[in-house]
C-alpha positions in Angstrom: -62.7 41.8 43.9 -65.8 39.9 44.9 -66.0 37.4 47.7 -66.5 34.6 45.1 -63.2 35.5 43.3 -61.3 35.7 46.7 -62.7 32.4 47.7 -61.6 30.8 44.4 -58.1 32.2 44.7 -57.9 31.0 48.3 -59.1 27.6 47.2 -56.5 27.3 44.5 -53.7 28.4 46.9 -55.0 25.9 49.5 -55.1 23.1 46.9 -51.5 23.9 45.8 -50.2 23.9 49.3 -52.0 20.5 50.0 -50.4 19.0 46.9 -47.0 20.4 47.9 -47.3 19.0 51.4 -48.4 15.6 50.1 -45.5 15.4 47.7 -43.0 16.3 50.5 -44.5 13.8 52.8 -44.3 11.0 50.3 -40.7 11.8 49.2 -39.3 12.4 52.7 -38.4 8.7 53.2 -36.5 8.7 49.8 -34.7 11.9 50.8 -33.6 10.5 54.2 -32.5 7.3 52.5 -30.5 9.1 49.9 -28.7 11.3 52.5 -27.9 8.3 54.8 -26.6 6.2 51.9 -24.3 9.0 50.6 -23.0 9.7 54.1 -22.4 6.0 54.8 -20.4 5.7 51.6 -18.5 8.9 52.4 -17.5 7.7 55.9 -16.9 4.1 54.9 -13.3 2.7 55.3 -11.0 3.2 52.4 -11.3 0.5 49.8 -14.9 -0.3 50.5 -17.1 -0.8 47.4 -19.9 1.8 47.3 -22.1 -0.6 45.3 -21.8 -3.2 48.0 -22.8 -0.6 50.6 -25.8 0.4 48.6 -26.9 -3.2 48.1 -26.5 -4.0 51.8 -28.4 -0.9 52.9 -31.2 -1.9 50.5 -31.4 -5.4 52.0 -31.4 -3.9 55.5 -34.2 -1.5 54.6 -36.2 -4.2 52.8 -36.2 -6.3 56.0 -38.2 -3.5 57.7 -41.8 -4.5 58.0 -43.2 -1.0 57.3 -42.4 2.5 56.4 -42.2 3.7 60.0 -39.7 1.0 60.9 -37.6 1.8 57.8 -37.5 5.5 58.7 -36.6 4.7 62.3 -33.6 2.5 61.1 -32.5 5.3 58.8 -32.6 7.9 61.7 -30.7 5.5 64.0 -28.0 5.1 61.3 -27.9 8.8 60.7 -27.5 9.6 64.4 -24.6 7.3 64.6 -23.0 8.7 61.4 -23.1 12.3 62.6 -21.0 11.3 65.7 -18.1 9.7 63.9 -15.5 10.9 61.4 -14.9 7.5 59.8 -16.8 4.2 60.2 -14.6 1.2 61.1 -15.0 -2.0 59.1 -16.5 -3.7 62.2 -19.0 -0.8 62.7 -19.9 -0.9 59.0 -20.7 -4.6 59.3 -22.7 -4.0 62.4 -24.7 -1.2 60.8 -25.5 -3.2 57.7 -26.3 -6.5 59.4 -29.8 -7.5 58.5 -30.3 -9.9 61.4 -29.3 -7.3 64.0 -32.1 -5.2 65.4 -29.7 -2.9 67.3 -27.3 -0.9 65.2 -25.5 0.7 68.1 -21.9 -0.2 67.7 -20.1 -1.9 70.5 
């Protein structure tokens, strides 16, 4: 195999990896949001409407000024959710409160 063919193969592989990395980077926020949403619904108190949780979470995330802030809020919620077995109604209200900048539950 000549150097030109090797370079072409390496270029194709590099381009494929670059596209794969870009796709993963773009979709990472959506993946984190999906996991946090499903975990929040799973750990919500009995009788809580999942649609209401989804809408409240969307409003909370829409209030974030940029993508970094949105991801930071998702990670804060995620870190709280991994510490508890079930979220109390007061904690759920505190997490999904749009006006609150601090989601740590009292």
